[in-house]
N, C-alpha and C positions, 0 to 999 in steps of 0.2 A: 305639883309641878308636872306639866305634860312632857312626855319624852318623844323623841323621834320615832316615827312609825316603821322605820326600816328594821328588819329583824337583826338583832344583835347589837344595835346602836343604842347607847344609853345617854346620848347628848340631849341637851335641852331643846324643846320645840321652838322653831322660829316661825314657820309659815307653811301652809298646805300640808301640815302633818309631818314636816321634815325639820331636821336640825339645819344649822347654817351650811354645813358641808354638803349635805344631800339636797338641800334646797337650791344651792348654786349649781349643782350638777343638773338638777331638773330644769332650771332656767336655761342652761346651755344646751339642753337636749342630749346630755350624756346619760348612759345607763346608771340608774340610781344604785343598784345592788352590786356594781362592779367593785372589786377591792381597791383600796387606796394604793397608789404607787409609792413605794419606798425608795428614796434616793440614797446614794452612798454618803457616808459620813464626811463632814467637811475637812477632817484632818487627813485625807488621802491625797495622793499625787494625781495630777491631771492625767486622764486616760489617753490623751493624744500622744502618738509616738514622738519621742525626743523632746517632750516638754517636762520640765522638772518643777513647775509651779504647783502650789497647793490647789486642790479643787475648790471651786466656788459653788457650783450648782450642777446637778445631773452628771457628776463625775468629771467635769472639766473645769479648767481655771477660768477666771473672769474674762480674759482676752478671747479664749475659744468659745465661751458662752455667748459673748456678744456677736462673734462671727456666726454662730449657729442661729441666733435670733434674727440676724440680718440676712440670712441665707447665703452667706459667703462660704468659700471653700476653706477647709482646714489645712490644706496642703502647703501653701506658701508659708515660709517661716515668718514669725512675728518680727517686725522691724522696731528697733529701739530708736527713739528720737534722741538726737544729740549724743549718740554713743561715743564715749571717750573724750568728749569736749569738756573743757573747764569753763567755769563761770566767766562771763565777759567783764565783770567788775574787777577793777585793779585790786591786787593783793588778796584775792579770793581764789582758793584752789579747789573748791568743792565742785562736784560734777554738775554740769548744766542740765536743767530739767525742762524749763519753759522759756522760750524766746531767747535762749543763750544764757540765762541766769540760773543760779541755784535757787532753791526754794526760799531761803532766807533773804537773799538780795532781791528776788522778784517781789516778795511781799513788802519789803522795806522801800524799794525804789519805784516800783511800778504802781503801787497803790498809795503813794505818798499824799496825793491830793484828794 
């Protein structure tokens, strides 16, 4: 079995003498011998100030990760949709999540047909 030609890499050969990881770096024009970037573990708290959510990627929660990917500012606080509202179905006291319904009523009534 052929191995990757990068010094210290023992992965299986894919193309041009490189493993899948180094080959994809070569395709993107990145330095092949640069070390891999290690990201924080997923069981840590979001690194943005005043955010208590669990981290999703790169040390931030999913909401802040999406903001970073979209190029948005991290400063304004996250807005919760329907915060404090109850489901608009009669006799249901669950919190509203989508279009004024709780998850159960939304799936039952909105997707009935």
